[in-house]
MILOKE-582757 format. One record per atom (N, C-alpha, C, O): residue number from 1; residue in one letter; x negated, y negated, z negated. Coordinates in steps of 0.1 Angstrom, whole numbers, plus 5000, padded with zeros to 4 digits. Layout:
+-----+-----+------+------+------+
|   n | res |   px |   py |   pz |
+-----+-----+------+------+------+
| NUM |   a |    X |    Y |    Z |
...
+-----+-----+------+------+------+
This chain:
+-----+-----+------+------+------+
|   n | res |   px |   py |   pz |
+-----+-----+------+------+------+
|   1 |   m | 5303 | 5123 | 4979 |
|   1 |   m | 5300 | 5111 | 4976 |
|   1 |   m | 5294 | 5110 | 4966 |
|   1 |   m | 5283 | 5104 | 4965 |
|   2 |   i | 5300 | 5117 | 4954 |
|   2 |   i | 5285 | 5118 | 4942 |
|   2 |   i | 5272 | 5122 | 4947 |
|   2 |   i | 5261 | 5117 | 4944 |
|   3 |   l | 5274 | 5133 | 4957 |
|   3 |   l | 5261 | 5141 | 4961 |
|   3 |   l | 5257 | 5128 | 4969 |
|   3 |   l | 5254 | 5120 | 4961 |
|   4 |   t | 5256 | 5123 | 4980 |
|   4 |   t | 5249 | 5115 | 4986 |
|   4 |   t | 5241 | 5105 | 4979 |
|   4 |   t | 5230 | 5101 | 4982 |
|   5 |   l | 5254 | 5099 | 4965 |
|   5 |   l | 5247 | 5087 | 4955 |
|   5 |   l | 5233 | 5093 | 4948 |
|   5 |   l | 5223 | 5087 | 4947 |
|   6 |   a | 5235 | 5105 | 4945 |
|   6 |   a | 5225 | 5116 | 4935 |
|   6 |   a | 5214 | 5114 | 4943 |
|   6 |   a | 5204 | 5111 | 4936 |
|   7 |   l | 5212 | 5115 | 4959 |
|   7 |   l | 5200 | 5118 | 4964 |
|   7 |   l | 5198 | 5108 | 4969 |
|   7 |   l | 5186 | 5107 | 4972 |
|   8 |   l | 5204 | 5097 | 4973 |
|   8 |   l | 5197 | 5083 | 4973 |
|   8 |   l | 5191 | 5075 | 4959 |
|   8 |   l | 5183 | 5066 | 4957 |
|   9 |   a | 5196 | 5082 | 4952 |
|   9 |   a | 5193 | 5072 | 4935 |
|   9 |   a | 5181 | 5086 | 4933 |
|   9 |   a | 5173 | 5082 | 4925 |
|  10 |   g | 5178 | 5098 | 4938 |
|  10 |   g | 5165 | 5101 | 4938 |
|  10 |   g | 5157 | 5095 | 4948 |
|  10 |   g | 5146 | 5089 | 4944 |
|  11 |   l | 5159 | 5096 | 4961 |
|  11 |   l | 5154 | 5090 | 4962 |
|  11 |   l | 5140 | 5077 | 4961 |
|  11 |   l | 5128 | 5076 | 4963 |
|  12 |   v | 5152 | 5069 | 4956 |
|  12 |   v | 5149 | 5053 | 4952 |
|  12 |   v | 5133 | 5059 | 4940 |
|  12 |   v | 5121 | 5056 | 4941 |
|  13 |   f | 5141 | 5068 | 4929 |
|  13 |   f | 5132 | 5067 | 4923 |
|  13 |   f | 5120 | 5075 | 4922 |
|  13 |   f | 5112 | 5074 | 4913 |
|  14 |   a | 5119 | 5083 | 4931 |
|  14 |   a | 5107 | 5086 | 4934 |
|  14 |   a | 5098 | 5081 | 4944 |
|  14 |   a | 5087 | 5085 | 4947 |
|  15 |   w | 5106 | 5067 | 4951 |
|  15 |   w | 5098 | 5059 | 4957 |
|  15 |   w | 5091 | 5051 | 4950 |
|  15 |   w | 5080 | 5048 | 4954 |
|  16 |   l | 5096 | 5047 | 4936 |
|  16 |   l | 5092 | 5034 | 4926 |
|  16 |   l | 5084 | 5045 | 4921 |
|  16 |   l | 5074 | 5041 | 4917 |
|  17 |   l | 5086 | 5058 | 4921 |
|  17 |   l | 5076 | 5066 | 4910 |
|  17 |   l | 5060 | 5070 | 4919 |
|  17 |   l | 5049 | 5074 | 4914 |
|  18 |   i | 5063 | 5068 | 4928 |
|  18 |   i | 5049 | 5071 | 4938 |
|  18 |   i | 5044 | 5053 | 4939 |
|  18 |   i | 5032 | 5051 | 4937 |
|  19 |   a | 5053 | 5043 | 4942 |
|  19 |   a | 5047 | 5030 | 4936 |
|  19 |   a | 5039 | 5027 | 4922 |
|  19 |   a | 5029 | 5020 | 4920 |
|  20 |   v | 5045 | 5032 | 4914 |
|  20 |   v | 5038 | 5026 | 4898 |
|  20 |   v | 5026 | 5038 | 4902 |
|  20 |   v | 5015 | 5034 | 4902 |
|  21 |   i | 5028 | 5050 | 4904 |
|  21 |   i | 5014 | 5056 | 4908 |
|  21 |   i | 5003 | 5051 | 4912 |
|  21 |   i | 4992 | 5051 | 4905 |
|  22 |   e | 5004 | 5045 | 4925 |
|  22 |   e | 4999 | 5037 | 4936 |
|  22 |   e | 4991 | 5023 | 4928 |
|  22 |   e | 4980 | 5020 | 4931 |
|  23 |   r | 4998 | 5017 | 4920 |
|  23 |   r | 4997 | 5004 | 4918 |
|  23 |   r | 4985 | 5006 | 4907 |
|  23 |   r | 4975 | 4999 | 4906 |
|  24 |   f | 4990 | 5016 | 4900 |
|  24 |   f | 4977 | 5021 | 4890 |
|  24 |   f | 4968 | 5026 | 4893 |
|  24 |   f | 4960 | 5024 | 4884 |
|  25 |   r | 4963 | 5032 | 4901 |
|  25 |   r | 4954 | 5044 | 4909 |
|  25 |   r | 4947 | 5031 | 4924 |
|  25 |   r | 4937 | 5032 | 4931 |
|  26 |   l | 4953 | 5025 | 4925 |
|  26 |   l | 4942 | 5014 | 4936 |
|  26 |   l | 4944 | 5001 | 4931 |
|  26 |   l | 4937 | 4993 | 4937 |
|  27 |   d | 4954 | 4997 | 4920 |
|  27 |   d | 4950 | 4982 | 4912 |
|  27 |   d | 4956 | 4975 | 4923 |
|  27 |   d | 4949 | 4968 | 4929 |
|  28 |   l | 4970 | 4975 | 4928 |
|  28 |   l | 4976 | 4966 | 4936 |
|  28 |   l | 4989 | 4962 | 4927 |
|  28 |   l | 4994 | 4968 | 4917 |
|  29 |   r | 4992 | 4951 | 4934 |
|  29 |   r | 5009 | 4944 | 4927 |
|  29 |   r | 5017 | 4954 | 4930 |
|  29 |   r | 5017 | 4963 | 4939 |
|  30 |   f | 5023 | 4952 | 4919 |
|  30 |   f | 5037 | 4962 | 4920 |
|  30 |   f | 5047 | 4962 | 4934 |
|  30 |   f | 5055 | 4970 | 4938 |
|  31 |   t | 5042 | 4947 | 4941 |
|  31 |   t | 5055 | 4946 | 4951 |
|  31 |   t | 5044 | 4951 | 4965 |
|  31 |   t | 5049 | 4954 | 4976 |
|  32 |   q | 5029 | 4951 | 4964 |
|  32 |   q | 5021 | 4955 | 4972 |
|  32 |   q | 5023 | 4971 | 4973 |
|  32 |   q | 5019 | 4976 | 4984 |
|  33 |   a | 5027 | 4982 | 4962 |
|  33 |   a | 5027 | 4991 | 4961 |
|  33 |   a | 5038 | 4995 | 4965 |
|  33 |   a | 5035 | 5006 | 4970 |
|  34 |   l | 5049 | 4993 | 4966 |
|  34 |   l | 5062 | 4993 | 4970 |
|  34 |   l | 5059 | 4992 | 4984 |
|  34 |   l | 5062 | 5002 | 4990 |
|  35 |   l | 5054 | 4982 | 4992 |
|  35 |   l | 5056 | 4983 | 5008 |
|  35 |   l | 5041 | 4992 | 5011 |
|  35 |   l | 5040 | 4993 | 5023 |
|  36 |   y | 5031 | 4999 | 5003 |
|  36 |   y | 5022 | 5005 | 5007 |
|  36 |   y | 5030 | 5019 | 5010 |
|  36 |   y | 5031 | 5025 | 5021 |
|  37 |   v | 5036 | 5024 | 4996 |
|  37 |   v | 5043 | 5035 | 5000 |
|  37 |   v | 5048 | 5045 | 5015 |
|  37 |   v | 5044 | 5055 | 5020 |
|  38 |   p | 5058 | 5037 | 5017 |
|  38 |   p | 5060 | 5046 | 5032 |
|  38 |   p | 5052 | 5045 | 5041 |
|  38 |   p | 5056 | 5050 | 5051 |
|  39 |   f | 5038 | 5039 | 5040 |
|  39 |   f | 5029 | 5040 | 5055 |
|  39 |   f | 5020 | 5052 | 5045 |
|  39 |   f | 5016 | 5063 | 5051 |
|  40 |   k | 5020 | 5051 | 5040 |
|  40 |   k | 5009 | 5064 | 5027 |
|  40 |   k | 5020 | 5078 | 5030 |
|  40 |   k | 5014 | 5089 | 5028 |
|  41 |   l | 5034 | 5079 | 5033 |
|  41 |   l | 5037 | 5088 | 5035 |
|  41 |   l | 5040 | 5093 | 5047 |
|  41 |   l | 5038 | 5105 | 5050 |
|  42 |   v | 5045 | 5084 | 5056 |
|  42 |   v | 5053 | 5090 | 5068 |
|  42 |   v | 5034 | 5092 | 5078 |
|  42 |   v | 5030 | 5102 | 5085 |
|  43 |   y | 5026 | 5081 | 5075 |
|  43 |   y | 5009 | 5083 | 5081 |
|  43 |   y | 5002 | 5093 | 5077 |
|  43 |   y | 4994 | 5100 | 5085 |
|  44 |   r | 5006 | 5096 | 5062 |
|  44 |   r | 4992 | 5105 | 5056 |
|  44 |   r | 4977 | 5094 | 5059 |
|  44 |   r | 4969 | 5094 | 5068 |
|  45 |   i | 4978 | 5087 | 5049 |
|  45 |   i | 4966 | 5076 | 5048 |
|  45 |   i | 4959 | 5084 | 5039 |
|  45 |   i | 4966 | 5090 | 5030 |
|  46 |   a | 4951 | 5084 | 5040 |
|  46 |   a | 4934 | 5086 | 5032 |
|  46 |   a | 4929 | 5075 | 5024 |
|  46 |   a | 4918 | 5069 | 5027 |
|  47 |   d | 4935 | 5073 | 5013 |
|  47 |   d | 4927 | 5055 | 5008 |
|  47 |   d | 4921 | 5056 | 4997 |
|  47 |   d | 4923 | 5049 | 4987 |
|  48 |   n | 4910 | 5065 | 4998 |
|  48 |   n | 4899 | 5071 | 4988 |
|  48 |   n | 4889 | 5058 | 4985 |
|  48 |   n | 4884 | 5055 | 4974 |
|  49 |   r | 4887 | 5051 | 4997 |
|  49 |   r | 4877 | 5045 | 5001 |
|  49 |   r | 4880 | 5033 | 4996 |
|  49 |   r | 4872 | 5028 | 4987 |
|  50 |   i | 4891 | 5027 | 5000 |
|  50 |   i | 4898 | 5013 | 4997 |
|  50 |   i | 4892 | 5010 | 4981 |
|  50 |   i | 4889 | 4999 | 4977 |
|  51 |   r | 4890 | 5023 | 4972 |
|  51 |   r | 4888 | 5018 | 4962 |
|  51 |   r | 4870 | 5012 | 4956 |
|  51 |   r | 4866 | 5006 | 4946 |
|  52 |   i | 4865 | 5017 | 4967 |
|  52 |   i | 4853 | 5009 | 4965 |
|  52 |   i | 4849 | 4999 | 4967 |
|  52 |   i | 4841 | 4992 | 4961 |
|  53 |   a | 4858 | 4995 | 4981 |
|  53 |   a | 4858 | 4978 | 4985 |
|  53 |   a | 4864 | 4973 | 4976 |
|  53 |   a | 4859 | 4962 | 4974 |
|  54 |   r | 4876 | 4979 | 4967 |
|  54 |   r | 4881 | 4964 | 4959 |
|  54 |   r | 4877 | 4966 | 4951 |
|  54 |   r | 4884 | 4960 | 4943 |
|  55 |   s | 4865 | 4972 | 4944 |
|  55 |   s | 4856 | 4967 | 4930 |
|  55 |   s | 4842 | 4967 | 4932 |
|  55 |   s | 4834 | 4971 | 4924 |
|  56 |   a | 4840 | 4960 | 4944 |
|  56 |   a | 4832 | 4954 | 4951 |
|  56 |   a | 4830 | 4940 | 4944 |
|  56 |   a | 4839 | 4933 | 4941 |
|  57 |   n | 4814 | 4934 | 4940 |
|  57 |   n | 4816 | 4921 | 4938 |
|  57 |   n | 4819 | 4914 | 4951 |
|  57 |   n | 4818 | 4918 | 4962 |
|  58 |   t | 4824 | 4899 | 4944 |
|  58 |   t | 4829 | 4891 | 4954 |
|  58 |   t | 4815 | 4879 | 4956 |
|  58 |   t | 4808 | 4875 | 4947 |
|  59 |   p | 4813 | 4877 | 4971 |
|  59 |   p | 4826 | 4876 | 4980 |
|  59 |   p | 4826 | 4886 | 4986 |
|  59 |   p | 4814 | 4890 | 4986 |
|  60 |   v | 4835 | 4893 | 4993 |
|  60 |   v | 4836 | 4902 | 4998 |
|  60 |   v | 4841 | 4896 | 5010 |
|  60 |   v | 4848 | 4886 | 5010 |
|  61 |   i | 4834 | 4904 | 5026 |
|  61 |   i | 4844 | 4902 | 5035 |
|  61 |   i | 4847 | 4910 | 5042 |
|  61 |   i | 4839 | 4915 | 5049 |
|  62 |   y | 4860 | 4915 | 5043 |
|  62 |   y | 4865 | 4928 | 5048 |
|  62 |   y | 4868 | 4922 | 5065 |
|  62 |   y | 4873 | 4911 | 5069 |
|  63 |   v | 4865 | 4930 | 5069 |
|  63 |   v | 4860 | 4934 | 5087 |
|  63 |   v | 4879 | 4947 | 5088 |
|  63 |   v | 4882 | 4958 | 5084 |
|  64 |   i | 4885 | 4939 | 5096 |
|  64 |   i | 4895 | 4954 | 5101 |
|  64 |   i | 4900 | 4951 | 5117 |
|  64 |   i | 4906 | 4942 | 5122 |
|  65 |   s | 4894 | 4965 | 5122 |
|  65 |   s | 4897 | 4965 | 5137 |
|  65 |   s | 4912 | 4969 | 5140 |
|  65 |   s | 4912 | 4982 | 5139 |
|  66 |   h | 4919 | 4966 | 5141 |
|  66 |   h | 4932 | 4974 | 5146 |
|  66 |   h | 4935 | 4978 | 5161 |
|  66 |   h | 4930 | 4972 | 5169 |
|  67 |   q | 4942 | 4987 | 5165 |
|  67 |   q | 4944 | 4990 | 5171 |
|  67 |   q | 4956 | 4992 | 5172 |
|  67 |   q | 4960 | 5000 | 5181 |
|  68 |   s | 4965 | 4986 | 5165 |
|  68 |   s | 4985 | 4987 | 5167 |
|  68 |   s | 4987 | 4981 | 5159 |
|  68 |   s | 4979 | 4977 | 5151 |
|  69 |   r | 5000 | 4979 | 5162 |
|  69 |   r | 5011 | 4962 | 5153 |
|  69 |   r | 5010 | 4970 | 5136 |
|  69 |   r | 5012 | 4963 | 5127 |
|  70 |   i | 5008 | 4983 | 5134 |
|  70 |   i | 5009 | 4987 | 5120 |
|  70 |   i | 4997 | 4986 | 5112 |
|  70 |   i | 4999 | 4987 | 5099 |
|  71 |   e | 4988 | 4984 | 5115 |
|  71 |   e | 4975 | 4982 | 5111 |
|  71 |   e | 4974 | 4966 | 5102 |
|  71 |   e | 4970 | 4963 | 5091 |
|  72 |   p | 4979 | 4959 | 5111 |
|  72 |   p | 4973 | 4943 | 5099 |
|  72 |   p | 4983 | 4946 | 5088 |
|  72 |   p | 4978 | 4946 | 5077 |
|  73 |   a | 4998 | 4950 | 5089 |
|  73 |   a | 5007 | 4952 | 5079 |
|  73 |   a | 5003 | 4960 | 5072 |
|  73 |   a | 5006 | 4957 | 5060 |
|  74 |   l | 4997 | 4971 | 5071 |
|  74 |   l | 4989 | 4982 | 5060 |
|  74 |   l | 4978 | 4973 | 5049 |
|  74 |   l | 4978 | 4972 | 5036 |
|  75 |   m | 4968 | 4967 | 5061 |
|  75 |   m | 4959 | 4958 | 5055 |
|  75 |   m | 4961 | 4951 | 5046 |
|  75 |   m | 4956 | 4950 | 5035 |
|  76 |   l | 4974 | 4943 | 5052 |
|  76 |   l | 4981 | 4931 | 5043 |
|  76 |   l | 4989 | 4938 | 5030 |
|  76 |   l | 4991 | 4930 | 5021 |
|  77 |   s | 4991 | 4946 | 5028 |
|  77 |   s | 4995 | 4958 | 5014 |
|  77 |   s | 4985 | 4963 | 5005 |
|  77 |   s | 4987 | 4964 | 4993 |
|  78 |   l | 4969 | 4966 | 5017 |
|  78 |   l | 4961 | 4971 | 5005 |
|  78 |   l | 4952 | 4960 | 4995 |
|  78 |   l | 4948 | 4960 | 4983 |
|  79 |   l | 4950 | 4947 | 5007 |
|  79 |   l | 4938 | 4937 | 5005 |
|  79 |   l | 4943 | 4932 | 4991 |
|  79 |   l | 4953 | 4936 | 4986 |
|  80 |   p | 4935 | 4922 | 4983 |
|  80 |   p | 4935 | 4915 | 4969 |
|  80 |   p | 4940 | 4905 | 4977 |
|  80 |   p | 4938 | 4900 | 4988 |
|  81 |   d | 4951 | 4905 | 4964 |
|  81 |   d | 4956 | 4885 | 4966 |
|  81 |   d | 4945 | 4880 | 4972 |
|  81 |   d | 4945 | 4882 | 4984 |
|  82 |   d | 4933 | 4872 | 4966 |
|  82 |   d | 4928 | 4866 | 4965 |
|  82 |   d | 4916 | 4863 | 4975 |
|  82 |   d | 4906 | 4856 | 4975 |
|  83 |   t | 4924 | 4875 | 4986 |
|  83 |   t | 4916 | 4874 | 5001 |
|  83 |   t | 4922 | 4862 | 5014 |
|  83 |   t | 4933 | 4857 | 5016 |
|  84 |   l | 4909 | 4864 | 5020 |
|  84 |   l | 4917 | 4851 | 5029 |
|  84 |   l | 4921 | 4861 | 5042 |
|  84 |   l | 4913 | 4869 | 5047 |
|  85 |   h | 4935 | 4858 | 5045 |
|  85 |   h | 4939 | 4868 | 5060 |
|  85 |   h | 4935 | 4862 | 5071 |
|  85 |   h | 4944 | 4854 | 5073 |
|  86 |   i | 4925 | 4862 | 5080 |
|  86 |   i | 4928 | 4862 | 5092 |
|  86 |   i | 4934 | 4871 | 5100 |
|  86 |   i | 4927 | 4881 | 5101 |
|  87 |   l | 4946 | 4873 | 5108 |
|  87 |   l | 4950 | 4882 | 5116 |
|  87 |   l | 4951 | 4877 | 5135 |
|  87 |   l | 4958 | 4867 | 5138 |
|  88 |   d | 4945 | 4882 | 5142 |
|  88 |   d | 4941 | 4878 | 5155 |
|  88 |   d | 4960 | 4882 | 5162 |
|  88 |   d | 4963 | 4881 | 5174 |
+-----+-----+------+------+------+
């Protein structure tokens, strides 16, 4: 029982640590980073270009062509807070 709790605590700690790193690396809110971490780890997402889009002068129009139901959720976790989201 103690080993199970220790493993679970280790996983939660790793998740929080990666979320803190992504929060500062990609300039996300902490809640966005918490939601983004599972996507990044499971789907091996390369996110180096999102920093270019996030640092552009406003107004910026983000056009996201999605082919699955996961991509809109992924974009919601990465786009800035002041973005108007139109999801079809």
